[in-house]
C-alpha positions as CSV (number, residue, x, y, z in Angstrom):
1,M,-139.3,264.9,-27.1
2,S,-137.9,267.8,-25.0
3,D,-134.7,269.4,-26.2
4,T,-133.6,269.9,-22.6
5,A,-130.4,268.1,-21.7
6,H,-130.5,265.4,-19.0
7,L,-127.3,265.4,-17.0
8,W,-126.4,262.5,-14.7
9,M,-123.5,263.0,-12.3
10,R,-122.2,259.6,-11.4
11,Q,-120.3,258.4,-8.4
12,E,-116.5,258.4,-8.9
13,F,-115.2,254.8,-9.3
14,R,-111.8,255.6,-8.0
15,S,-111.4,255.2,-4.2
16,G,-110.5,258.5,-2.5
17,E,-111.7,260.8,-5.4
18,R,-113.7,263.4,-3.4
19,R,-114.1,266.0,-6.1
20,A,-117.3,266.8,-8.1
21,P,-117.5,268.2,-11.6
22,I,-120.5,270.3,-10.5
23,V,-121.0,271.7,-7.1
24,P,-124.4,272.1,-5.5
25,E,-124.8,275.8,-6.2
26,D,-124.1,275.3,-9.9
27,A,-126.4,272.3,-10.0
28,A,-129.2,274.6,-8.7
29,R,-128.5,277.0,-11.6
30,L,-128.7,274.2,-14.1
31,V,-132.0,273.0,-12.6
32,D,-133.4,276.5,-12.6
33,S,-132.5,276.8,-16.3
34,G,-134.6,273.7,-17.1
35,V,-131.8,271.1,-17.2
36,R,-132.8,267.7,-15.8
37,F,-130.1,266.8,-13.2
38,T,-129.6,263.5,-11.6
39,V,-127.0,262.9,-8.9
40,E,-125.8,259.5,-7.7
41,E,-125.3,258.7,-4.1
42,S,-121.6,258.8,-3.0
43,T,-119.9,258.1,0.3
44,Q,-116.8,260.0,-0.7
45,R,-117.9,263.2,-2.5
46,V,-116.9,266.3,-0.5
47,F,-120.3,267.8,-0.9
48,P,-123.2,266.2,1.1
49,L,-125.9,264.6,-1.0
50,Q,-128.6,266.6,0.7
51,Q,-127.2,269.8,-0.8
52,Y,-127.9,268.4,-4.3
53,A,-131.4,267.3,-3.3
54,D,-132.0,270.8,-1.9
55,A,-130.9,272.2,-5.3
56,G,-133.7,270.3,-7.0
57,C,-131.6,267.3,-8.3
58,R,-133.1,263.8,-8.5
59,I,-131.1,261.3,-6.4
60,E,-130.3,257.8,-7.6
61,A,-128.2,254.9,-6.3
62,A,-124.5,254.7,-7.1
63,G,-123.8,253.1,-10.4
64,S,-127.4,253.4,-11.7
65,W,-126.2,255.5,-14.7
66,Q,-126.0,252.2,-16.6
67,R,-129.9,252.1,-16.6
68,A,-130.3,255.8,-17.6
69,P,-132.0,256.6,-20.9
70,K,-129.7,256.5,-23.9
71,D,-129.8,260.3,-24.5
72,T,-128.5,261.0,-21.0
73,Y,-125.2,262.8,-20.6
74,V,-123.3,260.9,-17.9
75,I,-120.8,263.2,-16.2
76,G,-117.8,262.4,-14.0
77,L,-114.1,263.1,-13.6
78,K,-112.0,260.0,-13.5
79,E,-112.1,256.6,-15.2
80,L,-115.1,254.4,-15.6
81,P,-115.4,250.9,-14.0
82,A,-114.5,248.0,-16.2
83,Q,-118.1,247.0,-16.6
84,P,-120.3,247.2,-18.6
85,P,-118.2,246.0,-21.5
86,T,-120.0,248.3,-23.9
87,L,-120.9,252.0,-23.4
88,R,-124.1,253.5,-25.0
89,H,-124.3,256.9,-23.3
90,R,-122.6,260.2,-24.0
91,H,-119.9,260.3,-21.2
92,I,-118.3,263.6,-20.1
93,Y,-115.1,263.0,-18.2
94,F,-111.3,262.9,-18.5
95,G,-110.9,259.8,-20.7
96,H,-107.2,259.9,-21.4
97,A,-107.7,258.1,-24.7
98,Y,-106.2,260.2,-27.4
99,K,-102.5,260.3,-26.9
100,G,-101.6,256.7,-27.3
101,Q,-102.2,255.6,-23.7
102,H,-102.0,251.9,-23.1
103,D,-105.7,251.5,-22.1
104,A,-107.0,253.8,-24.9
105,P,-107.8,251.1,-27.6
106,A,-109.9,249.1,-25.1
107,L,-111.8,252.1,-23.9
108,L,-112.6,253.4,-27.5
109,E,-113.7,249.9,-28.4
110,R,-116.2,249.9,-25.5
111,F,-117.7,253.1,-26.9
112,S,-117.8,251.9,-30.5
113,A,-119.4,248.6,-29.5
114,G,-122.1,250.3,-27.5
115,G,-122.8,253.3,-29.8
116,G,-121.8,255.7,-27.1
117,T,-119.6,258.8,-27.2
118,L,-116.7,260.1,-25.1
119,L,-116.8,263.9,-24.7
120,D,-113.4,264.3,-23.1
121,L,-113.1,267.3,-20.8
122,E,-109.5,267.7,-21.7
123,Y,-110.6,268.5,-25.3
124,L,-113.5,270.8,-24.4
125,V,-111.8,273.8,-26.0
126,D,-112.6,277.1,-27.6
127,E,-111.9,277.9,-31.3
128,D,-108.3,278.6,-30.5
129,G,-107.7,275.3,-28.7
130,R,-107.7,276.7,-25.2
131,R,-109.3,274.5,-22.6
132,L,-112.6,275.9,-21.2
133,A,-112.6,274.0,-17.9
134,A,-109.6,272.7,-16.1
135,F,-108.2,271.8,-12.7
136,G,-104.8,273.1,-13.8
137,Y,-104.2,275.8,-11.2
138,W,-104.9,273.5,-8.2
139,A,-103.0,270.6,-9.8
140,G,-100.0,272.8,-10.0
141,Y,-100.5,274.1,-6.5
142,V,-100.7,270.7,-4.9
143,G,-98.0,269.2,-7.0
144,A,-95.5,271.9,-6.1
145,A,-96.5,271.7,-2.4
146,L,-95.9,268.0,-2.3
147,A,-92.6,268.3,-4.1
148,V,-91.2,270.9,-1.7
149,L,-92.5,269.1,1.3
150,N,-90.8,265.9,0.1
151,A,-87.5,267.7,-0.7
152,T,-87.4,269.0,2.9
153,G,-88.4,265.8,4.5
154,R,-91.8,267.1,5.6
155,L,-94.1,265.0,3.4
156,V,-96.5,263.0,5.5
157,R,-97.7,259.6,4.0
158,P,-100.2,258.4,3.1
159,L,-101.7,261.5,1.7
160,V,-105.2,262.6,2.9
161,P,-107.5,265.4,1.7
162,L,-106.8,268.8,3.3
163,A,-108.2,272.2,3.8
164,R,-106.1,274.8,2.0
165,D,-105.3,276.5,5.3
166,D,-103.7,273.3,6.6
167,L,-101.6,272.8,3.4
168,D,-100.5,276.5,3.5
169,A,-99.5,276.2,7.1
170,A,-97.3,273.2,6.3
171,L,-95.7,275.1,3.5
172,R,-95.0,278.1,5.7
173,A,-93.2,275.8,8.1
174,T,-91.0,274.3,5.4
175,P,-87.3,275.1,5.5
176,T,-86.1,277.2,2.6
177,R,-82.5,275.9,2.8
178,R,-81.1,272.5,2.2
179,E,-80.4,270.5,5.4
180,A,-77.2,269.0,4.0
181,D,-75.2,272.3,3.3
182,G,-77.5,275.2,4.2
183,Q,-77.7,276.4,0.6
184,P,-81.0,278.0,-0.5
185,L,-83.4,275.5,-2.0
186,R,-83.8,276.0,-5.7
187,A,-87.1,275.2,-7.4
188,L,-87.9,275.2,-11.1
189,V,-91.3,275.4,-12.7
190,I,-91.5,274.5,-16.4
191,G,-94.7,275.8,-18.1
192,A,-94.8,278.7,-15.6
193,L,-97.0,280.9,-17.7
194,G,-100.0,278.5,-17.8
195,R,-102.7,278.0,-15.2
196,C,-101.0,274.9,-13.8
197,G,-97.6,276.6,-13.7
198,Q,-99.0,279.7,-12.0
199,G,-100.5,277.4,-9.3
200,A,-97.1,275.7,-8.8
201,C,-95.4,279.1,-8.5
202,D,-97.9,280.3,-6.0
203,A,-97.4,277.3,-3.8
204,L,-93.6,277.6,-3.9
205,E,-94.0,281.3,-2.9
206,A,-96.2,280.3,-0.1
207,A,-93.3,278.1,1.1
208,G,-91.0,281.2,1.0
209,L,-89.2,280.2,-2.2
210,S,-88.6,282.3,-5.4
211,P,-89.0,279.7,-8.2
212,T,-87.2,279.8,-11.5
213,R,-89.9,280.2,-14.2
214,W,-89.5,278.6,-17.6
215,D,-91.9,278.5,-20.5
216,L,-91.7,278.3,-24.3
217,A,-88.8,280.7,-24.6
218,E,-86.6,278.8,-22.2
219,T,-87.5,275.3,-23.4
220,A,-87.0,276.0,-27.1
221,D,-83.3,275.6,-26.5
222,L,-83.2,273.7,-23.2
223,D,-80.3,274.4,-20.8
224,R,-80.2,270.9,-19.2
225,P,-77.3,271.7,-16.9
226,A,-79.3,274.6,-15.5
227,L,-82.3,272.4,-15.1
228,L,-80.2,269.8,-13.2
229,A,-78.8,272.6,-10.9
230,H,-82.2,272.9,-9.2
231,D,-83.3,270.8,-6.2
232,V,-86.9,270.6,-7.2
233,L,-88.5,270.4,-10.7
234,I,-92.2,270.8,-11.3
235,N,-93.3,270.0,-14.9
236,T,-96.7,271.5,-15.8
237,V,-96.3,271.4,-19.6
238,L,-99.2,269.6,-21.4
239,T,-98.5,268.8,-25.0
240,T,-100.7,267.0,-27.6
241,R,-97.7,266.1,-29.8
242,P,-94.3,264.4,-29.2
243,L,-91.5,266.8,-28.3
244,P,-87.9,266.4,-27.2
245,P,-87.9,265.3,-23.5
246,F,-86.9,267.6,-20.7
247,L,-85.1,264.8,-18.9
248,T,-83.8,261.3,-19.8
249,P,-82.6,258.5,-17.7
250,A,-79.0,259.5,-18.5
251,D,-79.6,262.9,-16.9
252,L,-80.3,261.2,-13.6
253,D,-76.8,259.7,-13.7
254,D,-75.1,263.0,-14.3
255,Q,-72.5,263.5,-11.6
256,A,-73.2,267.2,-11.6
257,R,-76.9,266.7,-10.8
258,R,-78.3,268.6,-7.9
259,L,-81.9,267.7,-8.7
260,S,-83.5,265.5,-6.0
261,T,-87.3,265.8,-6.3
262,I,-89.4,265.8,-9.5
263,C,-93.1,266.3,-9.7
264,D,-94.7,265.6,-13.1
265,V,-98.1,267.2,-12.8
266,T,-99.1,266.2,-16.4
267,C,-98.6,262.4,-15.8
268,D,-98.5,261.5,-19.5
269,V,-96.4,258.4,-18.5
270,T,-97.8,255.9,-21.0
271,S,-98.1,258.4,-23.8
272,E,-95.8,259.2,-26.7
273,C,-96.2,262.9,-25.5
274,N,-94.5,262.2,-22.2
275,L,-91.9,264.9,-21.7
276,L,-90.3,263.1,-18.7
277,P,-89.6,259.5,-19.9
278,I,-87.7,258.7,-16.8
279,Y,-90.5,256.7,-15.1
280,D,-93.0,254.0,-16.2
281,E,-95.9,254.2,-13.7
282,I,-97.7,256.8,-11.7
283,T,-97.6,257.2,-8.0
284,D,-100.6,257.4,-5.7
285,W,-101.9,258.7,-2.3
286,D,-100.7,255.6,-0.4
287,R,-97.2,255.8,-2.0
288,P,-96.9,259.3,-3.4
289,V,-93.1,259.1,-4.0
290,R,-91.0,256.7,-6.1
291,R,-87.2,256.4,-5.8
292,L,-85.6,256.6,-9.2
293,R,-82.0,256.6,-8.1
294,D,-80.5,255.5,-4.8
295,G,-77.1,256.2,-3.2
296,E,-75.6,259.4,-1.8
297,R,-77.5,261.6,-4.3
298,P,-81.0,260.0,-4.6
299,V,-83.7,261.4,-6.9
300,E,-87.4,260.9,-6.2
301,M,-90.5,261.2,-8.4
302,I,-94.1,262.3,-7.7
303,A,-96.6,261.5,-10.4
304,I,-100.1,261.5,-9.1
305,D,-102.8,261.9,-11.7
306,N,-105.5,263.4,-9.4
307,L,-103.5,266.0,-7.5
308,P,-106.4,268.5,-7.0
309,S,-108.3,265.9,-5.0
310,L,-106.0,266.8,-2.1
311,L,-107.9,270.1,-2.0
312,P,-111.3,268.7,-3.2
313,E,-113.6,271.6,-2.3
314,E,-111.4,274.4,-3.7
315,A,-110.7,272.4,-6.9
316,S,-114.3,271.5,-7.4
317,R,-115.6,275.0,-7.0
318,A,-113.1,276.4,-9.5
319,F,-113.7,273.7,-12.1
320,S,-117.5,273.8,-11.7
321,A,-117.5,277.6,-12.3
322,D,-115.6,277.0,-15.6
323,L,-117.8,274.1,-16.7
324,L,-121.2,275.6,-15.9
325,P,-121.5,278.0,-19.0
326,Q,-120.7,275.0,-21.3
327,L,-123.2,272.7,-19.6
328,L,-125.9,275.4,-20.0
329,R,-125.3,275.2,-23.8
330,L,-126.0,271.5,-24.0
331,T,-129.3,270.3,-25.5
332,S,-130.6,266.7,-25.8
333,Q,-129.0,266.6,-29.2
334,G,-125.9,268.6,-28.4
335,D,-125.7,269.8,-32.0
336,D,-125.8,273.6,-31.3
337,A,-122.9,274.0,-28.9
338,P,-119.6,274.5,-30.8
339,A,-117.3,273.4,-28.0
340,W,-119.2,270.1,-27.5
341,A,-119.2,269.6,-31.3
342,R,-115.4,269.9,-31.2
343,C,-115.4,267.2,-28.5
344,Q,-117.5,265.0,-30.7
345,D,-115.2,265.5,-33.7
346,T,-112.2,264.7,-31.6
347,F,-113.8,261.4,-30.5
348,D,-114.9,260.5,-34.0
349,T,-111.4,261.1,-35.4
350,A,-109.9,258.9,-32.6
351,V,-112.4,256.1,-33.3
352,R,-111.7,256.1,-37.0
353,A,-107.9,256.0,-36.4
354,A,-108.3,253.1,-33.9
355,S,-110.4,251.2,-36.5
356,K,-107.8,251.7,-39.2
357,E,-105.1,250.4,-36.8
358,T,-107.2,247.4,-36.0
359,D,-107.8,246.6,-39.6
360,H,-104.1,247.0,-40.4
361,A,-103.1,244.6,-37.6
362,R,-105.4,242.0,-39.1
């Protein structure tokens, strides 16, 4: 049997998800290297199917990954459909299954029952734990853009995918002062030194704002009154362990609060690692904003878990460029690529832990 990996890029199940983990130009590089590459038809992917065919990819019907050979790597971005009940392939995507999320036990059980594996892209890391492929920059950029547009009454709903030029034009037209009192709009980015935080800062600067930038040094001993003195908060901090929250429900009732718009880019809402336990469900493209407090001093929340999809082409190209070197290291067995082996180990550890919890519950 050939040691060449077989990659199968599935259609995204989530409506409106237009990104692709691999763009046509990088698919061509994979095919040229000897990788077998299958692409499913999709009516929503931002890149035309013909570009993948021209790159040498085999084209299959949407959802046909379920019939693919067992040693196939099925690659996507967002969640799988509820069927089939068991999963036998090696799936590469953002599974959101390792931080105590509500749906995690059921997903891990599907893999265990079918003999498959989740190679979670969030845990594709180097030896120092740094992520090797991420949408972070564009998630931060879009999240901050939506937050400042909402804070200034310029957010158009429902959201639709945009070209970056159009989004930047909307930012440049955004007022930099509060309508109520004419004071300068204050924006705070937490996690400003990371990729996601940098994207958020760049979007705010495109809007003519000079954001306050906090990172580890500033959050080690959090100045909550200073946080509440901003109009806009962008949280870009991703943690894999529980930490003291940046905001609590009581903070939203603080009479000194100036804060009016919050964007949680990380969206760890159902996880014990949630640093903003002030909301209990994500928002979406149809209803991007949720009101957390009413009255004369309302506060609103944006928590969309596929923010980069608003700029699908730019986000896909950046992510694909990061992911390509890792995909080129895959073989049919996947045992000679350290980053993928770390993904496998993370999955195995999670499955063992879930099994122990199940046995204990019995």
